C-alpha positions in Angstrom: 109.8 112.6 125.2 112.7 114.7 123.8 112.7 118.5 123.7 114.7 119.6 120.6 115.7 123.0 119.3 116.5 123.3 115.6 117.1 126.3 113.3 118.0 126.9 109.7 116.6 128.1 106.4 113.9 126.9 104.1 113.1 128.2 100.7 110.1 128.8 98.4 110.0 129.6 94.7 108.8 133.2 94.4 108.3 135.5 91.4 111.9 136.7 91.6 113.4 133.2 92.2 114.1 131.4 95.5 113.0 133.1 98.7 114.9 132.0 101.8 113.2 132.1 105.1 114.9 131.5 108.5 113.2 129.3 111.1 113.7 128.2 114.7 111.6 125.7 116.6 111.7 124.2 120.1 109.4 121.2 120.1 108.8 117.9 121.8 109.2 114.7 119.8 109.2 111.0 120.8 112.4 109.7 122.4 114.6 108.2 119.6 118.2 107.1 119.4 120.7 110.0 119.5 122.2 109.5 116.1 118.8 109.6 114.5 117.5 112.9 115.9 118.6 115.3 113.2 117.7 113.0 110.4 114.2 112.4 111.7 113.6 116.0 112.7 114.5 117.1 109.2 112.6 114.4 107.4 109.5 113.9 109.5 108.9 116.9 111.7 110.2 120.0 110.0 107.7 119.8 107.1 104.8 119.8 109.6 106.3 122.5 111.8 107.0 124.8 108.9 103.6 124.2 107.3 101.9 125.0 110.6 103.9 128.2 111.0 103.2 129.4 107.5 99.4 128.7 107.9 99.4 130.7 111.1 101.3 133.7 109.8 100.1 134.0 106.2 96.5 134.4 104.9 97.3 133.2 101.4 100.0 130.7 102.4 101.5 128.1 100.0 103.7 125.1 100.8 107.4 125.6 101.0 109.7 123.9 98.4 112.5 122.6 100.5 114.9 122.9 103.5 118.2 124.5 102.7 119.8 123.9 106.1 119.0 122.3 109.4 121.0 122.8 112.6 120.3 120.9 115.8 121.2 123.3 118.6 120.2 121.2 121.6 118.1 118.3 122.9 117.1 117.0 126.3 114.8 114.4 127.8 111.6 115.6 129.4 109.1 114.2 131.9 106.3 114.4 129.3 104.7 110.9 128.9 104.7 109.3 125.5 101.1 109.4 124.3 101.5 106.9 121.4 101.6 103.7 123.3 98.1 102.2 123.5 96.7 104.3 120.7 95.1 102.9 117.5 97.0 103.7 114.3 93.8 103.9 112.3 92.5 106.8 114.4 95.7 108.9 114.1 96.3 112.1 112.1 99.4 112.9 110.0 101.4 114.3 112.9 100.8 111.3 115.1 101.6 108.9 112.3 105.0 110.6 111.7 105.6 110.4 115.4 105.0 106.7 115.2 107.4 106.3 112.2 110.1 108.2 114.1 109.6 106.5 117.5 109.7 103.0 116.0 112.3 103.8 113.3 110.0 102.8 110.4 112.2 104.1 107.6 110.0 102.9 104.8 107.0 105.0 105.9 106.6 108.0 103.6 107.5 111.5 104.8 104.7 114.1 105.5 102.1 115.1 102.9 103.3 112.6 100.2 100.4 110.1 100.4 96.8 110.2 101.4 96.0 109.8 105.2 94.4 106.3 104.8 97.3 105.0 102.8 99.7 106.4 105.4 97.9 104.6 108.2 98.1 101.3 106.3 101.8 101.8 105.6 102.5 102.6 109.2 100.7 99.5 110.3 102.4 97.3 107.7 105.9 98.6 108.6 105.2 98.3 112.3 104.4 94.6 111.7 107.5 94.1 109.7 110.0 96.0 111.9 108.6 95.5 115.4 106.7 92.2 115.1 109.0 90.5 112.6 106.1 89.5 110.3 107.3 88.5 106.9 105.3 90.3 104.1 107.7 90.6 101.3 107.0 87.5 99.2 103.7 86.5 97.6 103.7 83.2 99.6 103.9 85.3 102.7 101.0 87.5 101.6 98.8 84.5 100.9 98.9 83.8 104.7 98.0 87.3 105.9 94.5 88.5 106.4 95.4 92.2 105.7 96.5 91.4 102.1 94.1 90.8 99.3 94.2 90.7 95.5 92.4 93.5 93.5 90.5 93.0 90.3 93.7 92.7 88.2 95.4 90.3 90.6 97.7 92.7 92.3 98.3 92.5 96.1 96.9 95.4 98.0 96.7 96.3 101.7 93.3 96.1 103.4 93.2 96.8 107.1 89.6 97.8 106.9 87.7 97.3 110.2 90.9 96.5 112.1 92.3 98.2 115.2 96.0 98.4 115.6 97.3 99.3 119.1 100.9 100.3 119.6 103.2 98.8 122.2 106.1 100.1 124.2 109.6 99.1 122.9 113.2 99.6 123.8 115.5 100.3 120.8 118.3 97.8 120.2 121.9 99.1 120.4 122.4 98.8 116.6 119.5 101.2 116.1 121.8 104.0 117.2 124.2 103.6 114.4 122.2 104.1 111.2 120.7 107.6 110.9 119.0 107.0 107.5 115.5 107.9 106.3 115.1 106.5 102.8 112.7 109.3 101.5 115.1 112.1 102.6 118.5 113.6 101.9 119.5 113.2 105.5 122.2 110.5 105.0 124.8 113.2 104.8 124.7 114.0 108.5 127.6 114.6 111.0 126.8 111.8 113.5 129.7 112.5 115.8 127.9 114.8 118.2 128.4 115.3 121.9 125.4 114.7 124.1 125.8 118.1 125.9 126.1 120.2 122.7 125.1 118.1 119.7 125.9 120.7 117.2 124.9 118.9 114.0 123.9 120.6 110.8 123.0 119.8 107.2 124.0 122.0 104.3 122.7 120.9 100.9 124.6 121.1 97.6 123.0 122.6 94.5 122.4 119.1 93.1 120.6 118.1 96.3 118.5 121.3 96.3 117.6 120.5 92.7 116.5 117.1 93.8 114.3 118.5 96.5 112.7 120.9 94.0 112.1 118.1 91.4 
């Protein structure tokens, strides 16, 4: 696992406009390629950590609206074992599924709290098959051959993993995985990726246009 320390500011829309709140977290995440750390922390872990903090400290809490800045102060490997390998995707909660998406670099899996839990499990399983197992599922002729696709009442292809178990395997990331810190559902493609390993001082500062996109 990796222990990361991040800090920055998130905002909510209050009665008097935007309310900025500073944050700082030191947490463990799955081991991922160096150049992906900040992007994946911001896209997949910060929403969960901030929501948990707000629930803990506020009786009448509400979701935050966006992350204004994110600074990666430090990261280091730990001796904590990875608990994902050998687990069944269809028994996982939101946090575990986001851990899977980060660990296996499943960039097409939605970020936290954007789809129902059952749908998220299906999408994690599907993208794991595509990315890790190399299963072709993009064309209709491919879907005809796969047991986990079926047509609904209007003839559309839908995922159906019902009754299945889906056990994760251990992997080693290929070298090219270290060079593309992109998560499609986030604004994290604006990162400084030239960090040093000892002091990886990376940060994200969003423009007004990007903040507007987060709000909308």
